[in-house]
C-alpha positions as CSV (number, residue, x, y, z in Angstrom):
1,M,-12.8,-7.2,-7.3
2,F,-11.3,-10.4,-5.9
3,S,-14.3,-12.6,-5.0
4,V,-16.6,-15.2,-6.2
5,R,-20.2,-14.2,-6.9
6,L,-22.0,-14.2,-3.5
7,I,-25.7,-13.5,-3.7
8,K,-26.9,-10.3,-2.1
9,A,-29.2,-12.1,0.4
10,E,-26.3,-14.2,1.7
11,G,-27.8,-14.3,5.2
12,L,-31.2,-15.5,3.9
13,R,-29.4,-18.2,1.9
14,R,-27.6,-19.5,5.0
15,V,-31.0,-19.7,6.9
16,L,-32.5,-21.7,4.0
17,V,-29.5,-24.0,3.8
18,V,-29.6,-24.7,7.6
19,M,-33.4,-25.4,7.3
20,F,-32.7,-27.8,4.4
21,Y,-30.0,-29.8,6.1
22,F,-32.1,-30.0,9.3
23,A,-35.1,-31.3,7.4
24,Y,-32.9,-33.7,5.4
25,T,-31.3,-35.1,8.6
26,I,-34.7,-35.6,10.2
27,T,-36.0,-37.4,7.1
28,M,-32.9,-39.7,6.8
29,I,-33.2,-40.6,10.5
30,Y,-36.9,-41.3,10.2
31,C,-36.3,-43.5,7.2
32,M,-33.5,-45.4,8.9
33,V,-35.6,-46.0,12.0
34,H,-38.8,-47.1,10.2
35,T,-37.2,-49.1,7.4
36,P,-37.1,-52.9,8.3
37,A,-34.6,-53.8,5.6
38,M,-30.9,-53.5,6.6
39,N,-29.8,-52.7,3.1
40,D,-32.2,-49.7,3.0
41,R,-30.9,-48.5,6.3
42,V,-27.3,-48.6,4.9
43,V,-28.5,-46.6,1.9
44,Y,-30.1,-43.9,4.1
45,G,-27.0,-43.8,6.3
46,V,-24.8,-43.2,3.3
47,L,-27.2,-40.5,2.0
48,W,-27.0,-38.8,5.4
49,L,-23.2,-38.5,5.0
50,F,-23.9,-35.6,2.6
51,V,-24.9,-33.5,5.6
52,P,-21.5,-33.2,7.3
53,F,-19.7,-32.6,4.0
54,G,-22.3,-30.1,3.0
55,T,-22.1,-28.4,6.4
56,L,-18.3,-28.2,6.1
57,Y,-18.5,-26.4,2.8
58,E,-21.1,-24.0,4.1
59,I,-18.6,-23.2,6.9
60,I,-15.8,-22.8,4.3
61,R,-18.1,-20.5,2.2
62,F,-18.9,-18.5,5.3
63,Q,-15.2,-18.1,6.2
64,Y,-14.4,-17.1,2.6
65,A,-17.2,-14.5,2.7
66,K,-15.8,-13.2,6.0
67,A,-12.3,-12.9,4.5
68,N,-13.7,-11.1,1.5
69,D,-15.6,-8.6,3.7
70,S,-12.6,-8.1,6.0
71,L,-10.5,-7.2,3.1
72,H,-12.8,-5.2,0.9
73,Q,-15.4,-3.7,3.3
74,H,-13.5,-3.4,6.6
75,C,-10.0,-2.9,5.1
76,N,-8.5,-5.3,7.6
77,P,-6.0,-7.6,5.8
78,K,-4.9,-9.2,9.0
79,A,-8.4,-10.4,9.8
80,A,-8.8,-11.5,6.1
81,M,-5.6,-13.7,6.4
82,Q,-7.0,-15.4,9.6
83,H,-10.2,-16.4,7.8
84,L,-8.2,-17.5,4.7
85,R,-6.0,-19.8,6.8
86,F,-9.2,-21.8,7.8
87,V,-10.3,-21.8,4.1
88,N,-7.0,-23.1,2.9
89,R,-6.8,-25.9,5.5
90,A,-10.4,-27.1,5.2
91,D,-11.0,-26.7,1.5
92,F,-9.7,-30.2,0.6
93,L,-11.6,-30.2,-2.7
94,K,-9.9,-26.9,-3.6
95,R,-13.1,-25.2,-4.7
96,Y,-11.9,-21.8,-3.4
97,I,-8.2,-22.2,-4.1
98,L,-8.1,-19.5,-6.8
99,Q,-10.4,-17.0,-5.1
100,A,-8.5,-17.4,-1.8
101,A,-5.2,-16.8,-3.6
102,Y,-6.5,-13.5,-5.0
103,L,-7.5,-12.3,-1.6
104,E,-4.3,-13.5,0.1
105,S,-2.2,-11.7,-2.5
106,A,-4.1,-8.5,-2.0
107,A,-3.9,-8.8,1.8
108,M,-0.1,-9.2,1.5
109,I,0.1,-6.0,-0.5
110,D,-2.1,-4.1,2.0
111,Q,0.3,-5.3,4.8
112,N,3.2,-3.9,2.9
113,E,4.6,-7.4,2.2
114,I,5.3,-6.5,-1.5
115,D,8.1,-9.0,-2.1
116,D,6.2,-11.8,-0.4
117,A,3.1,-11.0,-2.5
118,E,5.0,-11.1,-5.7
119,K,6.5,-14.5,-4.8
120,F,3.1,-15.8,-3.7
121,I,1.6,-14.8,-7.0
122,A,4.4,-16.4,-9.0
123,A,4.1,-19.6,-6.9
124,H,0.3,-20.0,-6.9
125,L,-1.5,-17.8,-9.4
126,D,1.0,-18.2,-12.3
127,K,0.7,-22.0,-11.9
128,M,-3.1,-22.1,-11.7
129,L,-3.8,-19.7,-14.5
130,N,-1.3,-20.9,-16.9
131,T,-2.0,-19.2,-20.3
132,N,-5.2,-17.5,-19.1
133,K,-3.3,-14.6,-17.4
134,K,-3.6,-12.0,-20.2
135,L,-7.4,-11.6,-19.8
136,N,-7.6,-12.2,-16.1
137,F,-8.4,-8.9,-14.4
138,E,-7.5,-9.9,-10.8
139,Y,-4.1,-11.2,-11.8
140,N,-3.1,-8.1,-13.8
141,Y,-4.6,-5.7,-11.2
142,L,-2.5,-7.3,-8.5
143,H,0.7,-6.9,-10.5
144,F,-0.4,-3.4,-11.5
145,T,-0.8,-2.4,-7.9
146,I,2.6,-3.8,-7.0
147,C,4.1,-1.7,-9.8
148,V,2.4,1.5,-8.6
149,V,3.6,0.9,-5.0
150,R,7.2,0.3,-6.3
151,E,7.0,3.1,-8.9
152,D,8.1,0.5,-11.4
153,K,7.8,2.3,-14.8
154,K,9.3,-0.6,-16.7
155,Q,6.8,-3.3,-15.7
156,I,3.6,-1.2,-15.2
157,H,3.0,-0.6,-18.9
158,A,2.4,-4.2,-19.7
159,Y,-0.1,-4.7,-16.9
160,Y,-1.8,-1.5,-17.7
161,L,-2.3,-2.5,-21.3
162,A,-3.7,-5.9,-20.2
163,L,-6.2,-4.1,-18.0
164,E,-7.1,-1.8,-20.9
165,R,-7.8,-4.8,-23.1
166,I,-10.0,-6.3,-20.5
167,F,-11.9,-3.0,-20.1
168,Q,-12.4,-2.8,-23.8
169,V,-14.2,-6.1,-23.8
170,Q,-17.0,-4.4,-21.7
171,K,-19.8,-3.3,-24.0
172,K,-21.3,-1.0,-21.4
173,F,-19.6,0.6,-18.4
174,H,-21.5,1.0,-15.2
175,T,-20.6,4.1,-13.2
176,D,-18.7,2.1,-10.5
177,L,-16.6,0.3,-13.1
178,L,-15.9,3.5,-15.0
179,S,-14.7,5.2,-11.7
180,L,-12.4,2.2,-11.1
181,K,-11.0,2.5,-14.6
182,N,-10.3,6.3,-14.1
183,S,-8.6,5.6,-10.8
184,I,-6.4,3.0,-12.5
185,D,-5.6,5.5,-15.3
186,G,-4.7,8.1,-12.7
187,A,-2.4,5.6,-10.8
188,Y,-0.7,4.6,-14.1
189,Y,0.0,8.2,-15.2
190,L,1.2,9.0,-11.7
191,T,3.8,6.2,-11.9
192,E,4.8,7.3,-15.4
193,G,5.4,10.8,-14.0
194,R,2.7,12.4,-16.2
195,L,1.1,14.3,-13.4
196,D,-1.3,16.5,-15.5
197,K,-2.9,13.4,-17.1
198,S,-3.0,11.7,-13.7
199,Q,-4.8,14.6,-12.2
200,K,-7.4,14.7,-15.0
201,A,-8.0,10.9,-14.7
202,F,-8.5,11.0,-11.0
203,S,-10.9,14.0,-11.4
204,K,-13.2,11.8,-13.6
205,A,-13.4,9.1,-10.9
206,N,-16.2,9.2,-8.3
207,P,-14.7,7.6,-5.2
208,D,-18.2,7.3,-3.6
209,L,-19.0,4.6,-6.2
210,L,-15.9,2.5,-5.2
211,G,-15.8,-0.1,-2.5
212,N,-14.1,0.8,0.7
213,R,-10.8,-0.7,-0.1
214,E,-10.6,0.7,-3.6
215,R,-11.7,4.1,-2.3
216,A,-8.9,4.1,0.3
217,W,-6.4,3.2,-2.4
218,H,-7.8,6.0,-4.6
219,Y,-7.1,8.5,-1.8
220,Y,-3.7,7.0,-1.2
221,Y,-2.8,7.6,-4.9
222,L,-4.2,11.2,-4.7
223,S,-2.0,11.9,-1.6
224,R,1.0,10.7,-3.5
225,L,0.1,12.8,-6.5
226,S,-0.4,15.9,-4.3
227,Y,3.1,15.5,-2.8
228,Q,4.5,15.3,-6.4
229,L,2.6,18.5,-7.2
230,N,4.0,20.2,-4.1
231,Q,0.5,20.5,-2.6
232,P,1.2,19.3,1.0
233,N,-2.2,20.5,2.4
234,Y,-4.1,18.4,-0.2
235,A,-1.7,15.5,0.3
236,E,-2.4,15.5,4.0
237,Q,-6.1,15.7,3.5
238,Y,-6.1,12.7,1.1
239,Y,-3.8,10.8,3.5
240,I,-6.2,11.3,6.4
241,Q,-9.1,10.1,4.2
242,A,-7.2,7.0,3.2
243,T,-6.2,6.1,6.7
244,R,-9.6,6.8,8.2
245,L,-11.2,4.5,5.7
246,A,-8.5,1.8,6.1
247,P,-6.7,2.1,9.4
248,G,-5.9,-1.6,9.2
249,I,-3.8,-1.1,6.0
250,P,-0.2,-0.4,7.1
251,L,1.1,0.1,3.6
252,F,-0.4,3.6,3.4
253,S,1.3,5.0,6.4
254,N,4.6,3.3,5.7
255,R,4.8,4.3,2.0
256,L,3.6,7.9,2.5
257,Q,6.0,8.5,5.3
258,D,8.8,7.5,2.9
259,I,7.5,9.9,0.3
260,V,7.4,12.8,2.8
261,K,11.0,12.1,3.8
262,Q,12.1,12.1,0.2
263,K,10.4,15.4,-0.4
264,M,12.0,16.9,2.7
265,K,15.5,15.8,1.5
266,K,14.9,17.6,-1.7
């Protein structure tokens, strides 16, 4: 959910861009060599300067796409952070500053750096979004996830209502979006302690329609719910599914181990 729109044929796009810059460079060099007037040569030389800048931003776009895939497809927040470090350093025009901040916040959450993620969101996203936070899905979803992890009943209601308002704007729900909404509903009711409603909401979601990261989070929530329902066998099965999908997300193992210890003490 935390990405710019990248076209599906991203590989083909890169090939076409490389071909364009190659042809553009050859053309500029040819014009500079065969133009007798010095002023014209200077003009062609200046026009050629678009090539290195354009190449740099293609590399930045590629690194951002790699960060997005590392986080959402491969569930590897550590790798995503490595790609984002390059994006943040090289993107001097700040074209990807907002999208990179979404990914970095999500990667921190996945790495169980909850306090750091909250501080990062306050320092970066709050400032960039200003008054546009209420209808920003990514911003509210990040805070919602933090509340679920912390089991924060006081704060989660506001972010859940914000997400509900955003969903209501949708005139037509695709099946993948509907599954995400049901998963969010289930996580909300789980945090509220309304376990029956949580179970019903999760049962309406189709995890196969979710992306890899959201599917892993879906199973993580189900594992927590199963522990609350005193169903250790189901809890273990869902935990295994979550960690198999996302072995690179340390939050799952750390948080679920804490839940198991709490249940054992009871």
